[in-house]
KEKE-3310 file (N, C-alpha, C; in steps of 0.2 Angstrom, whole numbers, plus 5000, padded with zeros to 4 digits):
npx = (5104:5104:5112:5117:5121:5130:5141:5143:5149:5160:5169:5172:5181:5198:5207:5219:5236:5248:5265:5270:5260:5261:5273:5271:5262:5269:5275:5264:5257:5266:5268:5259:5266:5278:5293:5300:5314:5316:5310:5318:5328:5319:5312:5324:5325:5314:5315:5328:5323:5317:5328:5334:5346:5358:5349:5342:5334:5327:5324:5314:5324:5321:5320:5319:5328:5337:5338:5339:5348:5341:5347:5351:5350:5357:5353:5360:5369:5373:5378:5369:5356:5353:5339:5335:5340:5346:5343:5336:5330:5320:5312:5306:5300:5292:5284:5286:5293:5309:5323:5339:5352:5366:5383:5383:5369:5352:5348:5335:5324:5311:5296:5290:5275:5264:5247:5245:5256:5272:5285:5297:5310:5314:5327:5334:5344:5342:5346:5340:5325:5307:5290:5282:5292:5292:5277:5276:5287:5281:5271:5276:5284:5274:5268:5279:5281:5269:5271:5282:5276:5267:5274:5282:5277:5278:5293:5309:5318:5316:5313:5326:5333:5329:5335:5346:5354:5353:5338:5327:5318:5305:5302:5303:5290:5281:5282:5277:5264:5260:5250:5252:5264:5259:5244:5236:5222:5210:5200:5206:5221:5235:5249:5261:5275:5287:5298:5310:5317:5322:5321:5308:5294:5282:5274:5261:5253:5235:5225:5211:5200:5185:5171:5166:5170:5184:5195:5205:5218:5230:5241:5249:5259:5260:5278:5292:5301:5300:5287:5281:5277:5271:5258:5254:5250:5239:5231:5230:5225:5212:5207:5204:5197:5185:5182:5179:5168:5160:5156:5151:5162:5163:5158:5169:5180:5177:5177:5190:5197:5191:5196:5210:5211:5204:5216:5227:5226:5223:5236:5241:5240:5235:5238:5228:5221:5207:5199:5186:5183:5173:5174:5167:5160:5168:5167:5172:5176:5181:5189:5200:5212:5219:5230:5242:5234:5228:5235:5226:5228:5229:5230:5245:5246:5245:5231:5223:5223:5216:5207:5198:5186:5193:5197:5200:5215:5215:5212:5210:5197:5188:5174:5160:5166:5165:5161:5171:5170:5172:5171:5179:5189:5191:5207:5212:5224:5226:5237:5242:5250:5263:5266:5281:5286:5285:5290:5302:5320:5335:5348:5347:5342:5328:5311:5306:5295:5278:5277:5288:5286:5276:5280:5290:5281:5275:5285:5287:5283:5273:5273:5270:5259:5267:5280:5280:5278:5289:5299:5297:5297:5312:5318:5316:5321:5333:5334:5333:5345:5347:5343:5333:5325:5311:5299:5292:5279:5272:5257:5247:5233:5226:5211:5204:5192:5179:5174:5179:5174:5176:5187:5181:5177:5182:5190:5190)
npy = (4988:4972:4960:4948:4952:4962:4955:4948:4957:4962:4951:4952:4962:4964:4964:4961:4964:4973:4975:4988:4994:4988:4993:5007:5005:5002:5013:5022:5016:5016:5030:5037:5037:5039:5046:5064:5063:5050:5049:5052:5040:5030:5032:5032:5017:5012:5016:5009:4996:4996:4997:5008:5022:5034:5043:5059:5073:5089:5104:5119:5135:5150:5160:5157:5153:5143:5125:5117:5103:5090:5084:5068:5052:5039:5048:5056:5069:5083:5099:5114:5115:5126:5135:5140:5134:5122:5103:5099:5111:5113:5103:5106:5119:5116:5105:5093:5077:5075:5068:5063:5057:5048:5040:5030:5026:5033:5048:5055:5066:5071:5081:5086:5086:5095:5092:5106:5113:5116:5108:5103:5093:5076:5067:5054:5039:5026:5011:5009:5015:5014:5015:5010:5012:5027:5028:5024:5030:5044:5042:5039:5051:5059:5055:5056:5072:5073:5068:5076:5090:5086:5083:5093:5102:5098:5099:5107:5103:5103:5117:5123:5117:5124:5136:5148:5158:5168:5171:5185:5189:5195:5191:5177:5176:5181:5171:5160:5162:5162:5154:5140:5144:5142:5139:5128:5124:5116:5127:5140:5147:5152:5162:5167:5178:5185:5198:5205:5189:5185:5195:5199:5210:5218:5214:5203:5189:5181:5168:5157:5144:5142:5132:5139:5151:5161:5169:5181:5191:5203:5212:5227:5231:5246:5253:5245:5229:5220:5226:5230:5216:5210:5218:5215:5201:5202:5208:5198:5189:5193:5195:5181:5177:5185:5182:5168:5167:5171:5184:5197:5207:5221:5222:5212:5221:5232:5224:5220:5233:5238:5230:5232:5245:5245:5236:5242:5256:5273:5277:5267:5256:5247:5244:5238:5224:5216:5203:5194:5181:5173:5156:5150:5159:5170:5182:5195:5204:5217:5226:5240:5247:5258:5253:5251:5251:5234:5225:5222:5208:5202:5191:5192:5205:5220:5227:5236:5246:5239:5251:5260:5266:5278:5269:5271:5266:5251:5252:5266:5269:5270:5275:5264:5254:5254:5243:5238:5231:5218:5208:5194:5187:5171:5165:5177:5186:5193:5204:5208:5218:5226:5241:5243:5239:5246:5259:5257:5264:5269:5278:5295:5292:5289:5283:5266:5262:5260:5260:5254:5241:5236:5235:5225:5214:5213:5207:5195:5180:5165:5158:5148:5153:5152:5153:5164:5174:5173:5174:5187:5194:5192:5197:5211:5214:5212:5223:5233:5232:5224:5232:5234:5243:5242:5230:5219:5213:5201:5195:5184:5179:5169:5166:5152:5147:5134:5118:5106:5094:5082:5077:5071:5057:5042:5031:5015)
npz = (5491:5493:5506:5501:5486:5491:5496:5485:5475:5484:5483:5471:5471:5471:5484:5489:5497:5488:5484:5483:5491:5503:5506:5507:5517:5529:5533:5534:5544:5555:5557:5565:5578:5576:5582:5578:5574:5569:5557:5546:5546:5544:5531:5523:5525:5519:5506:5504:5501:5489:5481:5482:5485:5494:5500:5502:5511:5506:5512:5509:5511:5521:5515:5503:5493:5492:5494:5507:5517:5527:5541:5547:5552:5542:5531:5516:5518:5510:5502:5501:5489:5475:5472:5460:5445:5445:5447:5457:5462:5451:5452:5463:5461:5450:5455:5449:5445:5443:5432:5433:5424:5428:5432:5440:5438:5441:5446:5456:5459:5470:5471:5487:5492:5502:5501:5491:5495:5493:5502:5500:5493:5489:5487:5478:5472:5459:5451:5439:5432:5431:5425:5437:5447:5448:5450:5463:5471:5470:5478:5490:5492:5495:5505:5515:5515:5520:5535:5538:5539:5548:5560:5563:5572:5584:5585:5583:5574:5560:5558:5560:5551:5540:5541:5536:5542:5557:5565:5569:5585:5582:5568:5570:5577:5568:5557:5563:5563:5550:5537:5525:5512:5499:5490:5480:5470:5459:5456:5462:5465:5477:5482:5493:5499:5511:5516:5523:5525:5538:5546:5547:5552:5554:5544:5537:5532:5528:5525:5520:5514:5512:5510:5494:5495:5495:5508:5511:5521:5520:5529:5537:5549:5561:5564:5569:5572:5588:5592:5582:5578:5587:5587:5574:5577:5585:5575:5566:5574:5577:5564:5561:5570:5567:5554:5555:5562:5552:5547:5538:5526:5530:5543:5549:5547:5555:5568:5568:5569:5581:5591:5589:5593:5607:5613:5611:5610:5603:5596:5588:5574:5559:5543:5531:5519:5516:5509:5498:5489:5477:5471:5462:5454:5452:5458:5466:5481:5490:5504:5507:5518:5519:5511:5496:5481:5474:5461:5445:5434:5418:5407:5406:5407:5417:5420:5426:5442:5457:5462:5477:5488:5500:5516:5534:5542:5550:5567:5570:5570:5561:5550:5544:5531:5513:5503:5490:5472:5460:5446:5441:5427:5421:5424:5427:5438:5454:5461:5478:5488:5499:5505:5508:5498:5486:5491:5495:5493:5486:5495:5495:5483:5470:5474:5472:5466:5458:5446:5441:5447:5440:5429:5431:5434:5422:5414:5419:5412:5409:5420:5435:5451:5462:5457:5451:5461:5468:5459:5455:5469:5471:5460:5461:5472:5469:5460:5469:5473:5484:5496:5511:5520:5525:5530:5516:5507:5496:5488:5479:5469:5459:5450:5444:5440:5436:5443:5457:5458:5452:5459:5471:5467:5465:5453:5449)
capx = (5107:5104:5117:5121:5124:5135:5146:5146:5153:5165:5172:5175:5187:5205:5209:5226:5240:5253:5272:5270:5255:5264:5279:5269:5258:5273:5277:5258:5256:5271:5268:5256:5269:5285:5296:5304:5321:5315:5308:5323:5330:5313:5312:5330:5325:5309:5318:5332:5318:5314:5335:5336:5350:5360:5342:5341:5327:5330:5318:5316:5325:5316:5322:5317:5334:5340:5335:5345:5348:5339:5352:5347:5353:5355:5353:5366:5369:5377:5378:5362:5355:5349:5332:5336:5346:5347:5338:5331:5325:5316:5307:5302:5297:5287:5280:5287:5298:5316:5329:5346:5356:5373:5387:5381:5361:5348:5347:5328:5321:5304:5294:5288:5269:5258:5243:5249:5262:5279:5289:5304:5312:5316:5331:5337:5347:5341:5351:5336:5318:5301:5285:5280:5296:5290:5271:5276:5290:5278:5265:5281:5285:5267:5267:5285:5278:5264:5273:5284:5272:5263:5279:5285:5272:5281:5300:5312:5322:5315:5314:5332:5337:5329:5338:5354:5356:5351:5331:5325:5311:5299:5301:5300:5284:5278:5282:5273:5257:5258:5247:5256:5264:5255:5238:5234:5216:5208:5198:5209:5228:5237:5256:5262:5281:5288:5305:5317:5314:5325:5319:5301:5291:5275:5270:5259:5246:5233:5218:5207:5196:5178:5167:5166:5173:5191:5196:5212:5220:5236:5242:5256:5258:5264:5282:5297:5304:5294:5281:5276:5277:5265:5253:5252:5248:5233:5228:5228:5220:5205:5205:5204:5191:5178:5181:5177:5162:5156:5153:5152:5168:5163:5158:5175:5185:5175:5178:5197:5197:5189:5200:5216:5210:5204:5221:5235:5224:5222:5242:5243:5236:5237:5234:5226:5216:5203:5195:5182:5182:5168:5178:5162:5159:5174:5165:5179:5174:5187:5190:5206:5212:5227:5235:5242:5229:5230:5235:5223:5232:5226:5235:5252:5248:5242:5226:5221:5224:5209:5206:5192:5185:5198:5195:5206:5218:5213:5213:5209:5190:5185:5167:5159:5169:5162:5164:5172:5168:5176:5169:5185:5189:5196:5215:5214:5227:5226:5242:5242:5256:5262:5271:5288:5289:5287:5292:5310:5323:5344:5350:5346:5338:5320:5308:5306:5289:5273:5279:5294:5283:5271:5285:5293:5276:5273:5291:5286:5278:5273:5275:5265:5258:5272:5286:5278:5278:5295:5303:5295:5301:5319:5319:5313:5326:5340:5333:5334:5352:5347:5341:5327:5323:5305:5296:5288:5275:5268:5251:5245:5228:5224:5205:5203:5185:5175:5174:5182:5170:5179:5191:5176:5176:5188:5190:5195)
capy = (4982:4965:4957:4944:4956:4965:4950:4946:4964:4963:4945:4953:4967:4962:4967:4959:4969:4971:4975:4995:4995:4986:4997:5013:5004:5000:5019:5025:5012:5019:5036:5041:5037:5040:5053:5066:5061:5044:5048:5051:5032:5025:5033:5028:5011:5011:5018:5005:4991:4996:4997:5016:5024:5040:5048:5067:5076:5094:5109:5126:5139:5155:5167:5153:5153:5136:5119:5114:5096:5089:5081:5063:5045:5036:5052:5059:5076:5086:5106:5116:5116:5131:5132:5141:5131:5114:5098:5098:5116:5112:5097:5110:5124:5115:5101:5088:5073:5075:5062:5065:5051:5047:5035:5024:5026:5039:5053:5056:5073:5071:5086:5085:5091:5093:5097:5108:5118:5113:5107:5102:5089:5070:5065:5047:5036:5021:5009:5010:5019:5013:5019:5009:5015:5033:5030:5022:5036:5049:5042:5041:5056:5064:5053:5060:5078:5075:5066:5083:5095:5085:5082:5099:5105:5097:5099:5112:5101:5105:5124:5125:5114:5128:5143:5149:5164:5170:5176:5189:5186:5197:5187:5171:5177:5182:5165:5156:5165:5162:5149:5138:5149:5142:5134:5127:5120:5116:5132:5146:5146:5157:5161:5174:5180:5190:5200:5201:5184:5184:5201:5203:5212:5220:5212:5196:5187:5175:5164:5152:5142:5138:5130:5141:5157:5161:5173:5184:5197:5206:5218:5230:5234:5251:5251:5239:5225:5217:5230:5227:5209:5210:5221:5211:5195:5204:5210:5192:5185:5197:5195:5175:5177:5188:5178:5161:5170:5171:5189:5202:5212:5228:5220:5211:5227:5235:5221:5221:5241:5238:5226:5235:5252:5242:5234:5247:5263:5277:5279:5262:5256:5242:5245:5231:5223:5211:5200:5188:5178:5167:5154:5147:5163:5175:5189:5197:5209:5219:5233:5243:5250:5261:5250:5253:5246:5227:5225:5216:5205:5198:5187:5194:5212:5223:5231:5241:5246:5240:5257:5258:5271:5277:5268:5273:5260:5247:5254:5272:5271:5273:5273:5257:5255:5253:5236:5236:5224:5217:5201:5191:5182:5165:5165:5183:5187:5199:5205:5212:5221:5232:5248:5243:5235:5252:5266:5258:5269:5269:5283:5300:5291:5289:5277:5260:5265:5256:5259:5249:5236:5234:5233:5218:5210:5210:5203:5188:5176:5159:5156:5148:5159:5152:5155:5172:5178:5171:5178:5194:5196:5191:5201:5217:5213:5213:5230:5238:5231:5222:5237:5233:5246:5241:5225:5220:5207:5199:5190:5183:5176:5167:5164:5148:5144:5127:5113:5101:5089:5076:5075:5066:5052:5036:5027:5010)
capz = (5490:5498:5507:5495:5482:5494:5497:5477:5474:5488:5482:5463:5471:5474:5492:5491:5497:5484:5487:5485:5496:5510:5508:5510:5523:5534:5534:5537:5550:5560:5556:5571:5584:5575:5584:5571:5572:5566:5549:5541:5544:5541:5525:5520:5525:5514:5497:5501:5499:5481:5478:5482:5489:5494:5501:5505:5511:5505:5513:5507:5517:5523:5509:5495:5488:5492:5498:5514:5518:5532:5544:5550:5553:5536:5525:5513:5519:5506:5501:5500:5481:5474:5470:5452:5439:5448:5446:5464:5463:5446:5454:5469:5459:5445:5457:5445:5446:5439:5434:5430:5423:5432:5430:5443:5440:5440:5453:5456:5463:5468:5474:5494:5493:5508:5498:5486:5498:5491:5508:5499:5489:5491:5482:5479:5467:5457:5446:5433:5434:5427:5428:5443:5452:5448:5454:5472:5474:5470:5482:5496:5493:5497:5513:5518:5515:5526:5540:5539:5540:5554:5565:5563:5576:5590:5585:5581:5569:5553:5556:5561:5546:5535:5543:5534:5546:5564:5564:5576:5587:5579:5563:5574:5580:5561:5553:5566:5562:5544:5534:5520:5508:5493:5489:5473:5470:5452:5455:5464:5468:5480:5484:5495:5501:5515:5516:5523:5528:5544:5551:5545:5559:5553:5537:5538:5528:5531:5520:5521:5509:5516:5503:5488:5498:5498:5512:5512:5522:5519:5535:5538:5556:5561:5568:5567:5577:5591:5594:5575:5578:5593:5584:5569:5580:5587:5570:5563:5578:5576:5557:5560:5574:5564:5549:5558:5565:5545:5547:5532:5527:5533:5550:5549:5548:5562:5573:5569:5571:5588:5594:5589:5597:5613:5616:5610:5610:5597:5593:5585:5568:5555:5536:5529:5513:5516:5502:5497:5482:5476:5467:5458:5450:5451:5460:5470:5485:5495:5508:5508:5523:5519:5507:5491:5477:5471:5453:5440:5429:5412:5400:5408:5408:5422:5415:5430:5448:5461:5468:5481:5492:5507:5522:5538:5543:5556:5574:5569:5572:5554:5548:5541:5525:5507:5499:5482:5469:5453:5442:5437:5421:5421:5423:5430:5444:5457:5466:5483:5490:5505:5504:5509:5490:5481:5494:5496:5488:5488:5499:5490:5476:5470:5476:5468:5463:5456:5437:5440:5449:5435:5422:5433:5434:5413:5411:5421:5409:5409:5428:5441:5456:5466:5453:5448:5466:5471:5455:5457:5475:5470:5455:5465:5478:5465:5457:5475:5476:5493:5502:5513:5526:5529:5528:5510:5505:5489:5489:5472:5469:5452:5449:5437:5439:5435:5450:5459:5460:5450:5464:5476:5465:5464:5447:5450)
cpx = (5106:5111:5121:5123:5131:5141:5148:5152:5159:5171:5175:5179:5193:5208:5215:5231:5246:5260:5272:5265:5257:5270:5276:5265:5262:5275:5271:5257:5261:5270:5265:5261:5276:5287:5300:5310:5322:5313:5312:5326:5324:5312:5317:5329:5320:5312:5323:5328:5317:5322:5337:5342:5354:5352:5344:5336:5331:5324:5320:5318:5321:5316:5320:5322:5337:5336:5340:5343:5345:5344:5347:5352:5350:5353:5358:5364:5374:5377:5372:5362:5351:5344:5331:5341:5349:5341:5333:5326:5320:5311:5303:5298:5291:5283:5279:5293:5304:5320:5333:5350:5364:5376:5386:5372:5357:5346:5340:5327:5314:5301:5290:5282:5265:5252:5245:5255:5268:5284:5297:5305:5317:5320:5334:5341:5346:5346:5346:5330:5314:5295:5281:5284:5294:5282:5272:5282:5286:5273:5271:5281:5279:5266:5273:5284:5273:5266:5278:5282:5269:5268:5282:5281:5275:5290:5303:5316:5321:5315:5322:5336:5336:5331:5345:5357:5351:5343:5328:5319:5306:5297:5300:5292:5279:5279:5278:5265:5255:5255:5252:5257:5261:5249:5236:5229:5213:5205:5201:5216:5231:5244:5258:5271:5283:5295:5305:5315:5316:5323:5314:5297:5284:5270:5267:5253:5242:5226:5216:5200:5190:5173:5169:5169:5181:5192:5202:5212:5227:5236:5249:5255:5263:5271:5287:5298:5299:5288:5276:5273:5270:5258:5250:5248:5241:5229:5225:5224:5213:5203:5203:5197:5184:5178:5178:5169:5156:5152:5154:5160:5169:5163:5165:5180:5183:5177:5186:5200:5196:5193:5208:5217:5210:5212:5227:5232:5224:5230:5244:5238:5239:5234:5234:5221:5214:5198:5192:5181:5179:5173:5175:5162:5164:5172:5169:5175:5180:5186:5197:5208:5219:5232:5237:5236:5231:5231:5230:5226:5228:5229:5243:5253:5244:5237:5223:5223:5215:5209:5200:5193:5190:5194:5202:5209:5214:5216:5213:5203:5187:5178:5166:5162:5165:5165:5165:5171:5171:5174:5176:5185:5193:5203:5218:5219:5226:5232:5241:5249:5258:5268:5277:5290:5290:5289:5300:5314:5331:5344:5350:5344:5331:5318:5307:5300:5284:5275:5284:5291:5280:5275:5288:5288:5276:5279:5291:5282:5278:5274:5269:5265:5265:5278:5286:5280:5286:5300:5302:5299:5308:5321:5319:5319:5333:5341:5335:5342:5352:5345:5335:5326:5316:5303:5291:5284:5272:5263:5249:5239:5227:5216:5206:5196:5185:5174:5179:5180:5172:5184:5188:5175:5182:5186:5193:5193)
cpy = (4977:4962:4952:4947:4960:4961:4948:4951:4963:4957:4948:4958:4963:4966:4965:4965:4968:4975:4984:4997:4993:4991:5004:5013:5003:5008:5023:5022:5015:5027:5041:5042:5038:5047:5055:5063:5055:5042:5047:5043:5028:5026:5030:5021:5008:5011:5012:4997:4990:4998:5004:5017:5032:5045:5055:5068:5084:5099:5116:5130:5145:5160:5164:5155:5146:5130:5117:5107:5095:5084:5074:5057:5041:5041:5053:5066:5081:5095:5108:5117:5122:5130:5135:5138:5126:5109:5098:5105:5116:5107:5102:5115:5121:5109:5097:5084:5074:5071:5064:5059:5052:5041:5029:5024:5032:5041:5055:5060:5073:5077:5083:5090:5088:5098:5101:5114:5114:5113:5108:5097:5082:5069:5058:5046:5029:5018:5011:5013:5017:5016:5017:5011:5022:5034:5028:5028:5041:5048:5043:5047:5061:5061:5056:5067:5078:5073:5073:5088:5093:5085:5088:5104:5103:5095:5104:5109:5104:5112:5125:5121:5119:5135:5143:5155:5165:5174:5179:5186:5188:5193:5180:5171:5177:5175:5160:5157:5162:5155:5146:5143:5149:5137:5133:5121:5120:5124:5138:5141:5152:5156:5168:5173:5185:5192:5206:5196:5183:5189:5205:5204:5214:5217:5205:5196:5182:5173:5158:5151:5140:5138:5134:5149:5157:5169:5175:5190:5198:5213:5220:5235:5240:5249:5247:5234:5222:5220:5228:5221:5208:5213:5217:5203:5197:5205:5204:5187:5187:5195:5186:5173:5179:5183:5171:5162:5171:5178:5194:5206:5218:5227:5218:5217:5231:5231:5222:5228:5241:5234:5227:5241:5248:5239:5238:5255:5267:5278:5273:5260:5250:5243:5239:5231:5216:5209:5194:5187:5173:5162:5150:5152:5169:5181:5191:5204:5210:5226:5234:5247:5253:5257:5252:5247:5240:5229:5220:5214:5201:5197:5192:5202:5216:5228:5236:5241:5245:5246:5255:5265:5271:5274:5269:5266:5256:5250:5262:5274:5272:5271:5267:5258:5253:5247:5238:5230:5223:5208:5200:5187:5176:5166:5172:5182:5194:5198:5210:5213:5226:5237:5248:5241:5242:5258:5264:5261:5269:5276:5289:5299:5291:5283:5272:5261:5260:5255:5253:5242:5232:5231:5227:5212:5207:5208:5196:5183:5169:5155:5154:5154:5158:5154:5162:5176:5177:5175:5184:5197:5197:5197:5209:5218:5216:5221:5235:5236:5227:5225:5234:5237:5245:5234:5226:5213:5208:5194:5188:5179:5174:5163:5158:5146:5135:5124:5110:5095:5081:5072:5071:5060:5047:5032:5021:5003)
cpz = (5496:5500:5503:5490:5483:5494:5490:5475:5478:5485:5474:5465:5475:5479:5495:5493:5492:5487:5489:5491:5503:5511:5510:5516:5529:5537:5537:5544:5556:5561:5564:5577:5583:5578:5578:5570:5568:5559:5544:5540:5542:5533:5521:5520:5519:5507:5498:5500:5492:5477:5477:5486:5490:5494:5504:5505:5511:5507:5511:5512:5517:5517:5503:5490:5486:5495:5501:5516:5525:5535:5547:5549:5546:5531:5524:5515:5515:5507:5501:5492:5480:5470:5462:5450:5444:5447:5451:5464:5456:5449:5461:5465:5454:5447:5452:5447:5440:5440:5430:5430:5426:5431:5433:5443:5438:5446:5452:5461:5464:5474:5482:5493:5498:5504:5492:5489:5497:5498:5506:5493:5491:5486:5484:5472:5466:5452:5439:5436:5429:5430:5435:5449:5453:5452:5462:5474:5475:5476:5490:5497:5497:5505:5518:5520:5522:5533:5543:5543:5548:5560:5567:5570:5582:5589:5582:5575:5562:5552:5557:5555:5540:5536:5540:5538:5554:5561:5571:5579:5585:5571:5565:5575:5572:5557:5556:5565:5554:5542:5529:5515:5501:5494:5483:5473:5462:5451:5456:5466:5472:5481:5488:5497:5506:5514:5520:5527:5536:5549:5549:5552:5558:5548:5539:5533:5531:5525:5522:5515:5512:5511:5498:5489:5500:5502:5512:5516:5522:5523:5534:5544:5556:5564:5566:5574:5580:5592:5588:5575:5582:5590:5579:5572:5582:5581:5567:5567:5578:5570:5557:5565:5571:5558:5550:5560:5559:5544:5540:5532:5530:5541:5553:5551:5553:5567:5574:5572:5579:5593:5595:5594:5605:5618:5615:5609:5604:5593:5590:5580:5564:5549:5535:5522:5516:5510:5503:5490:5481:5469:5462:5451:5449:5453:5466:5474:5490:5499:5509:5513:5524:5516:5500:5487:5474:5464:5450:5434:5424:5407:5401:5407:5414:5419:5419:5437:5451:5464:5472:5485:5498:5512:5527:5540:5550:5563:5575:5570:5567:5554:5545:5533:5520:5505:5492:5479:5461:5451:5439:5431:5423:5420:5425:5437:5448:5463:5472:5486:5496:5502:5504:5502:5486:5484:5496:5490:5491:5492:5495:5484:5476:5473:5472:5464:5460:5449:5437:5443:5443:5428:5425:5432:5427:5411:5414:5417:5410:5415:5432:5446:5460:5462:5452:5455:5468:5467:5455:5462:5473:5465:5457:5470:5474:5462:5463:5477:5484:5498:5503:5520:5529:5526:5520:5510:5499:5491:5481:5472:5461:5453:5443:5435:5439:5442:5450:5460:5458:5454:5470:5474:5464:5458:5449:5445)
residu = (MET:VAL:ALA:GLY:GLU:GLN:ASP:HIS:ARG:LYS:ALA:MET:VAL:ASP:LEU:SER:GLU:GLY:PHE:GLY:GLU:ARG:LEU:LEU:GLY:VAL:LEU:LEU:ASP:ARG:ALA:HIS:GLU:MET:PRO:PRO:GLN:LEU:ILE:ALA:PRO:LEU:VAL:ALA:GLU:GLU:VAL:GLY:ARG:ILE:GLY:GLY:ARG:ASP:VAL:SER:ILE:LEU:LEU:GLN:ASP:TYR:GLU:GLN:LEU:MET:LEU:THR:PRO:LEU:PRO:GLY:ARG:SER:LEU:THR:VAL:GLY:GLU:PRO:GLU:PRO:ILE:ASP:ASP:SER:PRO:ALA:GLY:THR:ALA:PHE:LEU:ARG:ALA:MET:ILE:VAL:GLU:GLN:PRO:GLN:ALA:ASP:GLY:ILE:ARG:MET:PHE:LEU:PRO:LEU:LEU:ASP:GLY:SER:ASP:GLN:VAL:GLY:VAL:LEU:ALA:LEU:THR:LEU:ASP:THR:VAL:ASP:ASP:ASP:ASP:ARG:ARG:LEU:LEU:ARG:ARG:LEU:ALA:GLY:LEU:VAL:ALA:ASP:MET:LEU:VAL:THR:LYS:SER:SER:TYR:THR:ASP:GLN:PHE:PHE:GLN:ALA:ARG:ARG:ARG:GLU:PRO:MET:SER:VAL:ALA:ALA:GLU:ILE:GLN:TRP:SER:LEU:LEU:PRO:PRO:LEU:THR:MET:ILE:THR:PRO:GLN:VAL:ALA:VAL:ALA:GLY:ILE:LEU:GLU:PRO:ALA:TYR:ASP:ILE:ALA:GLY:ASP:SER:PHE:ASP:TYR:ALA:LEU:ASN:ASP:ASP:ILE:LEU:HIS:VAL:ALA:VAL:ILE:ASP:SER:MET:GLY:HIS:SER:LEU:ASP:ALA:ALA:VAL:LEU:ALA:THR:VAL:ALA:ILE:GLY:ALA:TYR:ARG:HIS:ALA:ARG:ARG:ALA:ASP:ILE:GLY:LEU:ALA:GLU:LEU:TYR:MET:PHE:MET:ASP:ALA:ALA:ILE:ASP:LYS:GLN:PHE:GLY:PRO:ASP:HIS:PHE:VAL:THR:ALA:GLN:MET:MET:ARG:LEU:ASP:ILE:GLY:THR:GLY:HIS:LEU:GLN:TRP:VAL:ASN:ALA:GLY:HIS:PRO:ALA:ALA:LEU:LEU:ILE:ARG:ASP:HIS:GLN:VAL:ILE:ARG:ALA:LEU:GLU:SER:PRO:GLY:THR:LEU:PRO:VAL:GLY:PHE:GLY:GLY:ASP:ILE:PRO:GLN:ILE:SER:GLU:GLN:THR:LEU:TRP:ARG:GLY:ASP:ARG:VAL:LEU:PHE:PHE:THR:ASP:GLY:LEU:ILE:GLU:GLU:HIS:GLU:THR:GLY:GLY:GLU:GLN:PHE:GLY:GLU:GLU:ARG:LEU:ILE:SER:SER:VAL:GLU:SER:ILE:ARG:GLY:LYS:SER:VAL:ARG:GLU:MET:VAL:ARG:GLY:LEU:SER:HIS:ALA:LEU:MET:ARG:GLU:ARG:ARG:GLY:ILE:THR:THR:ASP:ASP:ALA:THR:LEU:PHE:LEU:VAL:GLU:TRP:ARG:GLY:GLY:THR:ALA:ASP:HIS:LEU:ALA:SER:VAL:ASP:VAL)
# end
């Protein structure tokens, strides 16, 4: 294209800054140098420009039971909101705007989404609401979520707001290791949960989406408390190092095995499952090193356990593992879990068991991966009457197939 044609096309594009763009632009322009404690006053100020008031930022607590208010100048700080059975909770779980009519206007609850990970909820009140308000506030909430995640790297304020009880040192280490609990893309979605949230020690998980390959690891370190957390830290670090070297699953297992053995000796080990899923084809590969077999869920039914040849736990110096394979159908889900979930039992009672787990899985219908994992974890906790003597982890993968190419183009 010649220069004259470029100038002509540019002249035809309206580059003027509208009210909404100016509003978001002020926030964006200041974001890079904004101290964490000034995010709340700035958000409240920007909301006020469109007639909003009573602004609250609600963050998910570590147990995924409540949305707790973030303190801050110009924010309305009320009581925590239950995630179940509240307008704020519905906005959070469903990633949708919820509007609640009130005597003095409309209370709006907007999900704070960083990518697809739900950070919390932005709540505010307007006299009236139209589509322009909804569009602007949805974009504002997205920008606020990004700021909260970015600024959390160098402040404790957001972590403190999410805590509803003291946290052990081991749990502090484990939470610092975790990736976002949820990732949702057009082709694949994942969600995980750990319990007990404030005293987790040896369980952890990690994942990464590199081009068309989803990588997942779920681990359970031997022992309890701080020793288990340290062992898990080395295991996750070794997993990430090997994964980023782009080696095969068998070599990845061998690398992790050698790293654990070199650091801790033959008396320490980690059970683990490492998985790779081609999100374009649905081809699944995995190595199971001492974990319960993952469950394959299709049309809300557990159709089978993904059994595989036995491989010694990581750190025991096992032979080169055999890779297991499965081709998924669109909509299939794969549920990984650690033994703490099915081996728990009341004193003198029987273990919770895999059959009861399967029954619980099949009873939860019509849920997103995030809702399913959260609902399943809390339902199982209730059935165990709150008893947790060992760490327990759930990690769910849903393969959707297709492509995401449409997201790379902009329609104007």
